[in-house]
C-alpha positions as CSV (number, residue, x, y, z in Angstrom):
1,M,-27.9,-18.4,34.8
2,A,-25.9,-15.9,36.9
3,D,-23.5,-13.5,35.2
4,N,-20.6,-14.7,37.3
5,E,-21.2,-18.4,36.6
6,I,-18.5,-20.5,34.9
7,T,-19.6,-21.8,31.5
8,I,-18.2,-23.8,28.6
9,I,-17.9,-21.5,25.6
10,A,-16.6,-24.0,23.0
11,E,-16.3,-27.7,22.4
12,V,-12.9,-29.3,22.2
13,K,-12.3,-30.4,18.6
14,P,-10.8,-33.8,17.9
15,I,-7.0,-33.9,18.1
16,K,-5.3,-35.7,15.2
17,V,-1.6,-36.7,15.6
18,N,0.9,-39.1,14.1
19,E,2.9,-41.6,16.1
20,D,6.1,-40.2,17.5
21,S,4.9,-36.6,16.9
22,P,4.2,-34.2,19.8
23,I,0.7,-32.9,20.7
24,Q,0.6,-29.1,20.9
25,P,-0.1,-28.3,24.6
26,L,-3.9,-27.8,25.0
27,E,-5.1,-25.4,27.7
28,L,-8.5,-26.5,28.7
29,N,-9.2,-23.4,30.7
30,S,-9.4,-21.5,27.4
31,Y,-12.6,-23.4,26.7
32,L,-14.3,-21.9,29.8
33,E,-15.7,-18.5,30.6
34,N,-14.7,-17.6,34.2
35,P,-15.9,-14.1,34.8
36,T,-14.8,-13.9,38.4
37,N,-11.7,-15.9,38.1
38,Q,-12.9,-18.6,40.5
39,P,-10.2,-21.2,41.4
40,L,-10.3,-24.2,39.2
41,K,-8.8,-27.6,39.4
42,F,-8.8,-30.0,36.5
43,S,-8.6,-33.8,36.3
44,A,-8.6,-36.1,33.2
45,T,-9.3,-39.8,32.5
46,L,-10.3,-41.9,29.6
47,A,-14.1,-41.8,29.1
48,T,-14.2,-45.4,30.5
49,G,-12.8,-44.0,33.8
50,E,-9.3,-45.6,33.2
51,S,-6.2,-43.6,33.6
52,L,-4.8,-41.7,30.6
53,P,-2.1,-43.5,28.5
54,T,1.4,-43.0,29.9
55,W,2.4,-40.9,26.9
56,L,-0.2,-38.2,27.8
57,S,0.4,-35.7,30.6
58,F,-2.3,-33.6,32.3
59,S,-1.8,-31.0,35.0
60,E,-4.3,-29.7,37.6
61,A,-4.1,-26.4,35.7
62,G,-5.7,-28.1,32.8
63,V,-2.9,-28.4,30.3
64,L,-2.8,-31.6,28.2
65,A,0.4,-32.6,26.3
66,G,2.1,-35.7,25.1
67,K,3.8,-37.6,22.3
68,P,2.2,-40.9,21.2
69,P,5.0,-43.5,20.7
70,V,5.3,-45.9,17.8
71,G,2.5,-48.5,18.3
72,A,0.0,-46.1,19.8
73,A,-2.0,-45.8,16.6
74,R,-5.3,-47.7,16.6
75,P,-8.6,-47.8,14.6
76,L,-10.7,-46.2,17.4
77,P,-9.9,-42.8,19.0
78,Y,-8.8,-42.3,22.6
79,L,-11.9,-40.7,24.3
80,I,-10.9,-38.2,26.9
81,K,-13.0,-36.9,29.8
82,V,-11.9,-33.7,31.6
83,L,-13.5,-32.4,34.8
84,A,-13.2,-28.7,35.7
85,I,-13.8,-28.5,39.4
86,T,-14.8,-25.4,41.4
87,P,-15.9,-25.3,45.1
88,D,-19.6,-25.3,43.9
89,K,-19.8,-27.4,40.7
90,K,-18.1,-29.6,38.1
91,L,-18.0,-29.0,34.4
92,E,-17.3,-31.9,32.0
93,L,-15.4,-31.6,28.7
94,N,-15.2,-34.5,26.3
95,F,-13.1,-34.9,23.2
96,E,-11.1,-37.5,21.3
97,I,-7.5,-38.0,20.2
98,R,-6.9,-39.9,17.0
99,V,-3.4,-41.3,16.6
100,Y,-2.3,-42.3,13.1
101,K,0.6,-44.4,11.8
102,P,2.6,-42.0,9.5
103,K,3.0,-43.0,5.9
104,T,6.5,-43.9,4.7
105,A,8.2,-41.9,1.9
106,E,7.5,-44.8,-0.5
107,E,3.8,-44.9,0.4
108,I,3.5,-41.1,-0.1
109,A,5.3,-41.3,-3.5
110,K,3.1,-44.2,-4.5
111,S,-0.1,-42.3,-3.5
112,R,1.0,-39.2,-5.5
113,Q,1.8,-41.4,-8.6
114,E,-1.6,-43.1,-8.4
115,A,-3.3,-39.6,-8.1
116,W,-1.6,-38.3,-11.2
117,Q,-2.4,-41.5,-13.1
118,A,-6.1,-41.2,-12.1
119,L,-6.2,-37.6,-13.3
120,A,-4.5,-38.5,-16.5
121,K,-7.1,-41.2,-17.2
122,Q,-9.8,-38.6,-16.7
123,G,-8.1,-36.3,-19.2
124,V,-7.6,-33.6,-16.6
125,L,-3.9,-33.2,-17.3
126,P,-3.5,-32.0,-20.9
127,E,0.0,-30.6,-20.0
128,S,3.0,-32.4,-18.8
129,I,4.3,-31.7,-15.3
130,Q,7.2,-29.7,-16.8
131,E,4.8,-27.5,-18.8
132,I,2.8,-26.9,-15.7
133,I,5.9,-25.9,-13.7
134,E,7.1,-23.5,-16.5
135,R,3.8,-21.8,-16.9
136,P,4.0,-18.0,-16.1
137,V,2.5,-17.1,-12.7
138,T,-0.6,-15.0,-13.0
139,S,-2.3,-12.6,-10.7
140,A,-5.1,-15.2,-10.3
141,D,-2.5,-17.7,-9.1
142,I,-1.1,-15.2,-6.5
143,Y,-4.6,-14.4,-5.2
144,Y,-5.4,-18.1,-5.0
145,L,-2.3,-18.6,-2.8
146,L,-3.4,-15.6,-0.6
147,S,-6.8,-17.1,-0.1
148,R,-5.5,-20.7,0.2
149,F,-3.1,-19.8,3.0
150,A,-5.0,-16.8,4.4
151,S,-4.1,-15.2,7.7
152,F,-5.8,-12.3,9.4
153,T,-5.2,-9.9,12.3
154,V,-7.7,-7.8,14.3
155,W,-5.9,-5.0,16.2
156,N,-7.0,-3.0,19.2
157,A,-6.5,0.4,17.6
158,E,-6.2,2.1,21.0
159,D,-3.5,-0.1,22.4
160,M,0.0,0.7,21.1
161,R,1.9,-2.1,23.0
162,L,3.9,-4.6,21.0
163,A,2.3,-7.9,20.3
164,V,4.3,-10.5,22.3
165,N,3.6,-13.8,23.9
166,G,0.5,-14.9,22.0
167,K,-1.7,-17.4,23.6
168,L,-3.9,-19.9,21.7
169,I,-7.5,-19.3,22.6
170,Q,-10.9,-20.9,21.7
171,V,-13.5,-18.5,20.3
172,A,-17.1,-19.5,20.0
173,G,-18.2,-19.8,16.4
174,A,-14.7,-20.1,14.8
175,S,-13.9,-22.8,12.4
176,D,-11.8,-25.7,13.8
177,K,-9.6,-25.3,10.6
178,F,-8.0,-22.1,12.1
179,N,-6.1,-21.2,15.2
180,I,-6.7,-17.9,17.0
181,Y,-3.9,-16.4,19.1
182,D,-4.5,-13.7,21.7
183,F,-1.7,-11.2,22.0
184,E,-3.8,-8.8,24.2
185,V,-3.4,-6.0,21.7
186,C,-4.6,-8.1,18.7
187,L,-6.1,-11.4,17.7
188,V,-4.1,-13.3,15.0
189,I,-5.8,-16.0,12.9
190,T,-3.8,-18.6,11.1
191,P,-4.5,-21.9,9.4
192,K,-4.3,-24.8,11.8
193,D,-2.9,-27.2,9.2
194,L,-1.3,-25.1,6.4
195,Y,-1.6,-27.8,3.8
196,S,-5.0,-29.2,4.7
197,H,-7.2,-29.8,1.7
198,D,-10.5,-29.5,3.5
199,R,-10.1,-25.9,4.6
200,G,-12.2,-23.6,2.5
201,L,-13.1,-19.9,2.1
202,G,-16.1,-20.4,4.3
203,D,-13.9,-21.5,7.2
204,A,-11.9,-18.3,6.9
205,L,-14.9,-16.0,6.8
206,K,-16.6,-17.8,9.7
207,T,-13.5,-17.4,11.8
208,A,-13.1,-13.7,10.9
209,R,-16.7,-13.1,12.0
210,A,-16.1,-15.0,15.3
211,A,-13.0,-13.0,16.0
212,T,-14.9,-9.8,15.4
213,Q,-17.6,-10.9,17.9
214,E,-14.9,-11.6,20.4
215,V,-13.3,-8.1,20.2
216,Y,-16.7,-6.5,20.2
217,R,-17.3,-8.3,23.5
218,R,-14.0,-6.7,24.7
219,K,-15.3,-3.3,23.6
220,W,-12.3,-2.6,21.3
221,H,-12.1,-0.2,18.4
222,I,-10.2,-2.0,15.7
223,E,-8.0,-2.0,12.6
224,L,-7.8,-5.0,10.3
225,G,-5.0,-6.6,8.4
226,G,-4.6,-9.6,6.2
227,F,-6.7,-11.4,3.6
228,D,-9.2,-8.9,2.1
229,K,-12.2,-11.3,2.1
230,M,-11.7,-11.9,5.8
231,A,-11.4,-8.2,6.4
232,D,-14.7,-7.6,4.5
233,A,-16.4,-10.3,6.6
234,A,-15.1,-8.7,9.8
235,W,-16.3,-5.2,8.6
236,Y,-19.8,-6.4,7.9
237,E,-20.0,-8.4,11.1
238,A,-18.9,-5.3,13.1
239,Y,-21.5,-3.2,11.2
240,D,-24.2,-5.7,12.2
241,L,-23.1,-5.8,15.8
242,N,-23.1,-2.0,16.0
243,K,-26.7,-2.0,14.8
244,R,-27.8,-4.4,17.5
245,G,-25.6,-3.5,20.5
246,E,-24.8,-0.5,22.7
247,H,-21.0,-0.5,22.1
248,Q,-20.3,1.3,18.8
249,M,-17.1,-0.3,17.6
250,E,-15.0,1.9,15.2
251,I,-13.3,0.2,12.3
252,R,-10.4,2.5,11.4
253,N,-8.6,2.8,8.0
254,Y,-10.6,0.1,6.3
255,E,-13.9,-0.4,4.4
256,P,-14.9,-3.0,1.9
257,A,-14.1,-2.2,-1.8
258,E,-17.7,-2.2,-2.8
259,I,-18.5,0.3,-0.1
260,T,-15.6,2.5,-1.3
261,E,-16.9,2.2,-4.9
262,M,-20.5,3.1,-3.7
263,M,-19.2,6.2,-2.0
264,K,-17.3,7.3,-5.1
265,T,-20.4,6.8,-7.2
266,K,-22.5,8.9,-4.8
267,K,-19.9,11.6,-4.7
268,T,-19.7,11.7,-8.5
269,A,-23.5,11.9,-8.8
270,H,-23.6,15.0,-6.5
271,T,-20.9,16.9,-8.4
């Protein structure tokens, strides 16, 4: 494959949206590597070849947006086929949009009540809700919240510009539970759905490593900020990349706690 050839660098993850809720604009060109900035035109249809639903818009620049109306929900997803067209070739991206009928306030309240009742039957709730609310907050609780809602930033240590106008990008190897925004001077990682219950620590560490690989490709020297376990994952990923690659990426003003402790131990042993 030629170095200047356009390639797909990430698959488009399924889009999940409620009726009467907007879809965040999706830029399909961010899923492609276009080393020589070849001119691209995009087109989109349903996988069957039919036109997109009227509530979906799609531009030749490859931007998908829309807002499914009430009644758009259905058991099967909308299967979307996108063609990225250059003078020499066509690349095909396929993904799905799942539209859900939102629950009413009464349905949500009923679901919560049923969940509490199920836990109580299992003996999982020895305390009343009031007792739980009035319990003192511990350092473990705070750390749990930090990890549960983790965010993380990888800075270009040699670019002092302000971080403005971030652009959502796709990074190969990142978890689909996180968004990565490119501010040119830094990459910012945030949860895609803040209150999702299926996002775990593994998703956070996987995304931190993927972001580190991306900035290594850009030949940055970096500083790290945010959740410490993500910073540790990024540090070790950079260490491994430096061992295998020509670019020696500096990680400034940070090292994992266990490395710091190891250095202290060695220093003490030699004094």
